[in-house]
PyMOL CGO cylinders between C-alpha atoms (Angstrom):
from pymol import cmd
from pymol.cgo import CYLINDER

trace = [
    CYLINDER, 109.26, 107.39, 96.07, 106.18, 105.33, 95.17, 0.3, 1, 1, 1, 1, 1, 1,
    CYLINDER, 106.18, 105.33, 95.17, 104.30, 103.00, 97.50, 0.3, 1, 1, 1, 1, 1, 1,
    CYLINDER, 104.30, 103.00, 97.50, 102.66, 99.83, 96.21, 0.3, 1, 1, 1, 1, 1, 1,
    CYLINDER, 102.66, 99.83, 96.21, 100.21, 97.58, 98.06, 0.3, 1, 1, 1, 1, 1, 1,
    CYLINDER, 100.21, 97.58, 98.06, 101.11, 94.22, 99.51, 0.3, 1, 1, 1, 1, 1, 1,
    CYLINDER, 101.11, 94.22, 99.51, 98.73, 91.53, 98.26, 0.3, 1, 1, 1, 1, 1, 1,
    CYLINDER, 98.73, 91.53, 98.26, 97.95, 88.18, 99.79, 0.3, 1, 1, 1, 1, 1, 1,
    CYLINDER, 97.95, 88.18, 99.79, 99.32, 86.91, 103.06, 0.3, 1, 1, 1, 1, 1, 1,
    CYLINDER, 99.32, 86.91, 103.06, 102.82, 87.36, 104.43, 0.3, 1, 1, 1, 1, 1, 1,
    CYLINDER, 102.82, 87.36, 104.43, 104.45, 83.95, 104.25, 0.3, 1, 1, 1, 1, 1, 1,
    CYLINDER, 104.45, 83.95, 104.25, 107.42, 83.32, 106.53, 0.3, 1, 1, 1, 1, 1, 1,
    CYLINDER, 107.42, 83.32, 106.53, 109.90, 85.91, 105.18, 0.3, 1, 1, 1, 1, 1, 1,
    CYLINDER, 109.90, 85.91, 105.18, 108.25, 86.66, 101.83, 0.3, 1, 1, 1, 1, 1, 1,
    CYLINDER, 108.25, 86.66, 101.83, 105.71, 89.20, 100.65, 0.3, 1, 1, 1, 1, 1, 1,
    CYLINDER, 105.71, 89.20, 100.65, 104.04, 89.89, 97.32, 0.3, 1, 1, 1, 1, 1, 1,
    CYLINDER, 104.04, 89.89, 97.32, 103.68, 93.47, 96.12, 0.3, 1, 1, 1, 1, 1, 1,
    CYLINDER, 103.68, 93.47, 96.12, 101.36, 94.56, 93.29, 0.3, 1, 1, 1, 1, 1, 1,
    CYLINDER, 101.36, 94.56, 93.29, 103.35, 97.01, 91.16, 0.3, 1, 1, 1, 1, 1, 1,
    CYLINDER, 103.35, 97.01, 91.16, 100.77, 97.08, 88.38, 0.3, 1, 1, 1, 1, 1, 1,
    CYLINDER, 100.77, 97.08, 88.38, 102.26, 98.34, 85.13, 0.3, 1, 1, 1, 1, 1, 1,
    CYLINDER, 102.26, 98.34, 85.13, 105.20, 100.12, 86.80, 0.3, 1, 1, 1, 1, 1, 1,
    CYLINDER, 105.20, 100.12, 86.80, 108.50, 99.68, 85.04, 0.3, 1, 1, 1, 1, 1, 1,
    CYLINDER, 108.50, 99.68, 85.04, 110.26, 97.58, 87.65, 0.3, 1, 1, 1, 1, 1, 1,
    CYLINDER, 110.26, 97.58, 87.65, 112.86, 94.89, 87.11, 0.3, 1, 1, 1, 1, 1, 1,
    CYLINDER, 112.86, 94.89, 87.11, 114.35, 92.03, 89.05, 0.3, 1, 1, 1, 1, 1, 1,
    CYLINDER, 114.35, 92.03, 89.05, 117.07, 93.46, 91.27, 0.3, 1, 1, 1, 1, 1, 1,
    CYLINDER, 117.07, 93.46, 91.27, 115.54, 96.93, 91.63, 0.3, 1, 1, 1, 1, 1, 1,
    CYLINDER, 115.54, 96.93, 91.63, 116.06, 98.46, 95.07, 0.3, 1, 1, 1, 1, 1, 1,
    CYLINDER, 116.06, 98.46, 95.07, 113.11, 98.69, 97.47, 0.3, 1, 1, 1, 1, 1, 1,
    CYLINDER, 113.11, 98.69, 97.47, 112.77, 100.29, 100.88, 0.3, 1, 1, 1, 1, 1, 1,
    CYLINDER, 112.77, 100.29, 100.88, 111.00, 98.24, 103.54, 0.3, 1, 1, 1, 1, 1, 1,
    CYLINDER, 111.00, 98.24, 103.54, 112.23, 100.26, 106.51, 0.3, 1, 1, 1, 1, 1, 1,
    CYLINDER, 112.23, 100.26, 106.51, 113.27, 103.82, 106.01, 0.3, 1, 1, 1, 1, 1, 1,
    CYLINDER, 113.27, 103.82, 106.01, 112.87, 107.43, 106.97, 0.3, 1, 1, 1, 1, 1, 1,
    CYLINDER, 112.87, 107.43, 106.97, 109.27, 108.34, 107.76, 0.3, 1, 1, 1, 1, 1, 1,
    CYLINDER, 109.27, 108.34, 107.76, 110.11, 112.03, 107.31, 0.3, 1, 1, 1, 1, 1, 1,
    CYLINDER, 110.11, 112.03, 107.31, 110.50, 111.45, 103.56, 0.3, 1, 1, 1, 1, 1, 1,
    CYLINDER, 110.50, 111.45, 103.56, 107.48, 109.14, 103.25, 0.3, 1, 1, 1, 1, 1, 1,
    CYLINDER, 107.48, 109.14, 103.25, 109.24, 105.80, 103.66, 0.3, 1, 1, 1, 1, 1, 1,
    CYLINDER, 109.24, 105.80, 103.66, 107.71, 103.19, 105.96, 0.3, 1, 1, 1, 1, 1, 1,
    CYLINDER, 107.71, 103.19, 105.96, 109.43, 102.92, 109.34, 0.3, 1, 1, 1, 1, 1, 1,
    CYLINDER, 109.43, 102.92, 109.34, 109.21, 100.32, 112.11, 0.3, 1, 1, 1, 1, 1, 1,
    CYLINDER, 109.21, 100.32, 112.11, 106.49, 102.31, 113.87, 0.3, 1, 1, 1, 1, 1, 1,
    CYLINDER, 106.49, 102.31, 113.87, 104.26, 102.25, 110.79, 0.3, 1, 1, 1, 1, 1, 1,
    CYLINDER, 104.26, 102.25, 110.79, 104.79, 98.51, 110.30, 0.3, 1, 1, 1, 1, 1, 1,
    CYLINDER, 104.79, 98.51, 110.30, 103.98, 97.98, 113.99, 0.3, 1, 1, 1, 1, 1, 1,
    CYLINDER, 103.98, 97.98, 113.99, 100.73, 99.96, 113.72, 0.3, 1, 1, 1, 1, 1, 1,
    CYLINDER, 100.73, 99.96, 113.72, 99.69, 97.88, 110.71, 0.3, 1, 1, 1, 1, 1, 1,
    CYLINDER, 99.69, 97.88, 110.71, 100.55, 94.63, 112.50, 0.3, 1, 1, 1, 1, 1, 1,
    CYLINDER, 100.55, 94.63, 112.50, 99.07, 95.69, 115.85, 0.3, 1, 1, 1, 1, 1, 1,
    CYLINDER, 99.07, 95.69, 115.85, 102.37, 95.19, 117.65, 0.3, 1, 1, 1, 1, 1, 1,
    CYLINDER, 102.37, 95.19, 117.65, 105.39, 97.14, 118.91, 0.3, 1, 1, 1, 1, 1, 1,
    CYLINDER, 105.39, 97.14, 118.91, 108.12, 98.56, 116.69, 0.3, 1, 1, 1, 1, 1, 1,
    CYLINDER, 108.12, 98.56, 116.69, 110.88, 96.63, 118.47, 0.3, 1, 1, 1, 1, 1, 1,
    CYLINDER, 110.88, 96.63, 118.47, 109.06, 93.38, 117.62, 0.3, 1, 1, 1, 1, 1, 1,
    CYLINDER, 109.06, 93.38, 117.62, 109.19, 94.36, 113.95, 0.3, 1, 1, 1, 1, 1, 1,
    CYLINDER, 109.19, 94.36, 113.95, 112.93, 94.97, 114.11, 0.3, 1, 1, 1, 1, 1, 1,
    CYLINDER, 112.93, 94.97, 114.11, 113.81, 91.89, 116.14, 0.3, 1, 1, 1, 1, 1, 1,
    CYLINDER, 113.81, 91.89, 116.14, 111.62, 89.71, 113.93, 0.3, 1, 1, 1, 1, 1, 1,
    CYLINDER, 111.62, 89.71, 113.93, 113.67, 90.31, 110.79, 0.3, 1, 1, 1, 1, 1, 1,
    CYLINDER, 113.67, 90.31, 110.79, 115.53, 87.17, 109.81, 0.3, 1, 1, 1, 1, 1, 1,
    CYLINDER, 115.53, 87.17, 109.81, 119.09, 86.81, 108.59, 0.3, 1, 1, 1, 1, 1, 1,
    CYLINDER, 119.09, 86.81, 108.59, 118.00, 86.04, 105.01, 0.3, 1, 1, 1, 1, 1, 1,
    CYLINDER, 118.00, 86.04, 105.01, 117.25, 89.73, 104.46, 0.3, 1, 1, 1, 1, 1, 1,
    CYLINDER, 117.25, 89.73, 104.46, 120.12, 91.69, 102.94, 0.3, 1, 1, 1, 1, 1, 1,
    CYLINDER, 120.12, 91.69, 102.94, 120.65, 94.85, 104.96, 0.3, 1, 1, 1, 1, 1, 1,
    CYLINDER, 120.65, 94.85, 104.96, 122.25, 98.06, 103.86, 0.3, 1, 1, 1, 1, 1, 1,
    CYLINDER, 122.25, 98.06, 103.86, 122.56, 100.76, 106.48, 0.3, 1, 1, 1, 1, 1, 1,
    CYLINDER, 122.56, 100.76, 106.48, 122.77, 104.31, 105.21, 0.3, 1, 1, 1, 1, 1, 1,
    CYLINDER, 122.77, 104.31, 105.21, 123.87, 107.14, 107.47, 0.3, 1, 1, 1, 1, 1, 1,
    CYLINDER, 123.87, 107.14, 107.47, 122.01, 110.20, 106.25, 0.3, 1, 1, 1, 1, 1, 1,
    CYLINDER, 122.01, 110.20, 106.25, 123.78, 112.62, 108.61, 0.3, 1, 1, 1, 1, 1, 1,
]
cmd.load_cgo(trace, "trace")
């Protein structure tokens, strides 16, 4: 439920996020693509920030990213 800023450049399939003094640990879950209705970033938001189209965001995700699909219905 908290957003943190990315810092530095995106490198291949890695990003750096500044979490400050937040109590986070290795292995904690993060949401990179989620439900915009609850404040999570979605493909459209990423596309706006990258000046591209949302389908390019989705098709650009590599196979090294672990995916977990959650059906909220």
